[in-house]
FIVEXTI-727571 format. One record per residue (C-alpha): x, y negated, z negated. Coordinates in steps of 0.1 Angstrom, whole numbers, padded with zeros to 4 digits. Example, Ala and Ser with C-alpha at 12.3 -4.5 7.8 and 13.67 -1.06 7.14 Angstrom:
<recs>
    c1    c2    c3
  0123  0045 -0078
  0137  0011 -0071
</recs>
This chain:
<recs>
    c1    c2    c3
  0108  0187  0005
  0111  0176  0041
  0080  0169  0057
  0085  0151  0086
  0110  0155  0117
  0121  0136  0150
  0094  0144  0170
  0075  0121  0149
  0088  0092  0153
  0093  0106  0189
  0053  0100  0193
  0052  0070  0179
  0083  0052  0208
  0064  0074  0235
  0026  0062  0222
  0045  0023  0217
  0053  0027  0255
  0026  0037  0268
 -0002  0024  0242
 -0036  0033  0262
 -0067  0057  0261
 -0056  0083  0287
 -0016  0084  0274
 -0034  0093  0237
 -0052  0115  0249
 -0029  0136  0274
 -0008  0137  0243
 -0037  0141  0214
 -0026  0179  0209
  0016  0164  0199
 -0002  0138  0175
 -0024  0161  0161
  0006  0187  0152
  0042  0158  0150
  0019  0135  0131
 -0015  0138  0120
 -0007  0170  0100
  0028  0166  0083
  0010  0135  0070
 -0017  0150  0051
  0003  0172  0043
  0025  0149  0029
 -0006  0122  0015
 -0027  0153 -0004
  0011  0167 -0026
  0009  0125 -0032
 -0026  0133 -0045
 -0011  0168 -0067
  0014  0143 -0082
  0000  0106 -0088
 -0026  0130 -0103
 -0003  0139 -0127
 -0005  0101 -0144
 -0041  0095 -0128
 -0067  0126 -0137
 -0093  0106 -0118
 -0070  0113 -0087
 -0075  0147 -0092
 -0104  0150 -0070
 -0090  0131 -0043
 -0090  0147 -0009
 -0061  0131  0017
 -0088  0123  0044
 -0099  0107  0021
 -0072  0086  0016
 -0058  0084  0050
 -0068  0056  0074
 -0075  0062  0118
 -0051  0061  0141
 -0077  0037  0164
 -0068  0001  0160
 -0102 -0024  0157
 -0099 -0048  0186
 -0130 -0065  0176
 -0110 -0099  0169
 -0079 -0094  0182
 -0060 -0110  0205
 -0044 -0081  0213
 -0061 -0052  0228
 -0041 -0017  0226
 -0063  0004  0215
 -0038  0025  0190
 -0014  0015  0160
  0020  0026  0156
  0020  0039  0120
  0000  0060  0105
 -0013  0049  0067
 -0026  0054  0036
 -0041  0041  0003
 -0041  0065 -0026
 -0066  0054 -0052
 -0091  0078 -0072
 -0117  0065 -0047
 -0095  0063 -0017
 -0103  0042  0011
 -0138  0040  0002
 -0133  0015 -0030
 -0103 -0011 -0014
 -0115 -0034 -0041
 -0101 -0012 -0070
 -0056 -0018 -0070
 -0038  0017 -0055
 -0002  0024 -0039
 -0003  0013  0003
  0018  0029  0025
  0025  0027  0065
  0052  0046  0080
  0057  0038  0110
  0093  0039  0132
  0122  0025  0111
  0102  0010  0094
  0079  0024  0059
  0056  0006  0035
  0052  0013  0002
  0030 -0013 -0021
 -0002 -0017 -0034
 -0021 -0043 -0061
 -0046 -0064 -0054
 -0044 -0076 -0013
 -0083 -0095 -0006
 -0096 -0105 -0041
 -0127 -0122 -0043
 -0132 -0153 -0062
 -0147 -0137 -0088
 -0124 -0108 -0094
 -0097 -0136 -0083
 -0110 -0155 -0118
 -0103 -0131 -0141
 -0075 -0114 -0127
 -0059 -0149 -0142
 -0084 -0148 -0170
 -0065 -0116 -0182
 -0033 -0134 -0170
 -0037 -0166 -0193
 -0047 -0142 -0225
 -0020 -0120 -0227
  0009 -0140 -0218
  0036 -0120 -0231
  0017 -0091 -0209
  0028 -0104 -0177
  0062 -0121 -0186
  0071 -0089 -0193
  0054 -0074 -0160
  0070 -0099 -0141
  0101 -0093 -0155
  0111 -0053 -0152
  0134 -0043 -0137
  0126 -0007 -0119
  0100 -0034 -0109
  0122 -0064 -0094
  0144 -0036 -0078
  0114 -0021 -0054
  0092 -0051 -0053
  0117 -0080 -0061
  0082 -0096 -0070
  0042 -0101 -0074
  0031 -0117 -0034
  0011 -0137 -0024
 -0010 -0167 -0007
 -0012 -0194 -0038
 -0041 -0219 -0043
 -0027 -0256 -0044
 -0051 -0268 -0074
 -0070 -0253 -0097
 -0095 -0261 -0122
 -0089 -0258 -0160
 -0084 -0237 -0179
 -0060 -0227 -0158
 -0049 -0256 -0141
 -0033 -0263 -0178
 -0010 -0225 -0170
  0008 -0239 -0138
  0043 -0253 -0155
  0043 -0229 -0175
  0032 -0195 -0153
  0031 -0199 -0113
  0022 -0168 -0106
 -0016 -0184 -0118
 -0019 -0201 -0089
 -0016 -0168 -0067
 -0048 -0158 -0052
 -0033 -0123 -0039
 -0019 -0102 -0060
  0003 -0079 -0048
  0039 -0059 -0042
  0058 -0046 -0015
  0085 -0026  0000
  0098 -0022  0029
  0119 -0010  0048
  0135 -0016  0085
  0156 -0004  0108
  0159  0031  0097
  0143  0060  0115
  0165  0083  0093
  0143  0072  0062
  0116  0092  0066
  0132  0124  0074
  0150  0131  0039
  0138  0152  0022
  0135  0135 -0013
  0105  0112  0008
  0083  0120 -0018
  0100  0115 -0053
  0111  0077 -0027
  0076  0071 -0029
  0070  0082 -0063
  0096  0058 -0078
  0078  0033 -0063
  0049  0039 -0078
  0056  0044 -0111
  0078  0012 -0109
  0040 -0010 -0097
  0017  0014 -0121
  0019 -0009 -0154
  0008 -0035 -0126
 -0018 -0015 -0107
 -0033 -0002 -0148
 -0031 -0045 -0150
 -0049 -0058 -0125
 -0073 -0027 -0130
 -0081 -0038 -0165
 -0082 -0075 -0151
 -0108 -0065 -0125
 -0137 -0041 -0146
 -0138 -0073 -0168
</recs>
């Protein structure tokens, strides 16, 4: 099914050249019709598909997963008011629970991101994830080497600590991933404006979701303790 057409890309191209409130309000009806509604329809259908694997997601609504287009400029040198992409996070509580590892989507012009994991875990959550890893090293190895995960995401990403306390320090050589203080994965497709126009865009996202689901489940269980 085709969700997006060239008008989606065109809106963001023009917004990039006119990122101000006056232009946005003059073109708000275009945004509603050409960007917001198609993206909502896509996310709603994606929730239906993901709910087949996560029944707890079946009550999630698209509006609870989709982020607003308005940028938070309070702590940024860039004061442009609007994002140049649509984005959403899909998990049982959507954006209401950003601690829950889920699936993150970002659709811009020629730039699509599909990922997930634990991007900003608290200290206690990091320790829980590390503990789960040293308790199940064989599982971690299986997850890291999974062919579909490697195909779509390469590896689990994240900033690392240079030093760790015991017992985690004892695992740094044989399990370098233990040093991570972030545990996320991301597929980035750049400079291809036709990707979002594909009839199989939903299937493409679902392939990424399923390739990463084992890691998602591992991180969720670890964080819940």
